[in-house]
C-alpha positions as CSV (number, residue, x, y, z in Angstrom):
1,M,41.6,0.6,13.3
2,N,39.8,-2.7,12.4
3,D,41.8,-5.9,11.9
4,L,41.6,-6.0,8.1
5,R,42.8,-2.6,7.7
6,N,45.6,-3.3,10.1
7,G,46.5,-6.5,8.4
8,A,46.7,-4.7,5.1
9,L,48.8,-2.1,6.3
10,R,51.2,-4.6,7.9
11,L,51.5,-6.3,4.7
12,L,52.3,-3.3,2.8
13,A,54.8,-2.2,5.5
14,E,56.6,-5.4,4.7
15,N,57.0,-4.8,1.1
16,P,58.7,-1.6,0.4
17,D,57.9,-1.9,-3.3
18,G,54.2,-2.4,-2.5
19,C,51.8,-4.9,-3.4
20,T,49.7,-5.5,-6.5
21,A,45.8,-5.5,-6.0
22,A,45.9,-9.1,-7.1
23,R,48.2,-10.0,-4.3
24,M,46.3,-7.9,-1.6
25,V,43.0,-9.6,-2.8
26,A,44.9,-13.1,-2.6
27,H,45.7,-12.2,1.0
28,G,42.0,-11.9,1.8
29,F,41.8,-8.1,1.4
30,T,38.8,-6.8,-0.3
31,L,39.0,-3.6,-2.8
32,E,36.8,-1.8,-0.3
33,V,39.3,-2.2,2.4
34,L,42.0,-1.0,0.1
35,I,39.9,2.0,-1.1
36,E,39.3,2.9,2.7
37,L,43.1,3.0,3.2
38,I,43.6,5.3,0.2
39,V,40.7,7.7,1.4
40,A,42.1,7.8,4.9
41,G,45.5,8.8,3.4
42,L,47.0,5.4,4.8
43,A,48.0,4.0,1.3
44,T,48.6,5.2,-2.2
45,T,48.4,3.5,-5.5
46,Q,50.4,3.7,-8.7
47,T,49.5,2.0,-12.0
48,E,52.1,1.1,-14.4
49,Q,51.5,-0.1,-17.9
50,V,53.0,-3.6,-18.6
51,G,52.6,-6.0,-21.6
52,R,53.1,-5.3,-25.3
53,A,52.4,-1.9,-26.9
54,S,49.7,-3.3,-29.0
55,Q,48.0,-4.7,-25.9
56,P,48.9,-2.6,-22.8
57,M,47.5,-3.6,-19.3
58,G,47.7,-1.5,-16.1
59,R,49.1,-3.1,-12.8
60,T,48.2,-1.5,-9.8
61,H,50.6,-1.2,-6.7
62,F,49.4,-0.3,-3.4
63,R,51.9,1.3,-1.0
64,I,51.7,2.4,2.5
65,T,52.1,6.1,3.3
66,E,53.9,7.6,6.2
67,A,50.7,8.2,7.9
68,G,49.9,4.4,7.4
69,R,53.3,3.7,9.2
70,R,52.3,5.9,12.1
71,A,48.9,4.2,12.4
72,L,50.7,1.0,12.9
73,Q,52.7,2.2,15.9
């Protein structure tokens, strides 16, 4: 596993509620790396609606999977 993917998984493992896409990008992880983790089954996403009902926005959280945790061992 490359260093970027490993670093992203470590950050996710340290945050049981997951990390927003904005936080992951702020830590230097590209969306391409995050998509690779999802495709490989090492992370999942969940989008929640936030904001007012008249102007809802989606906030995406990335979470590590059990396979992702095993990959870190």
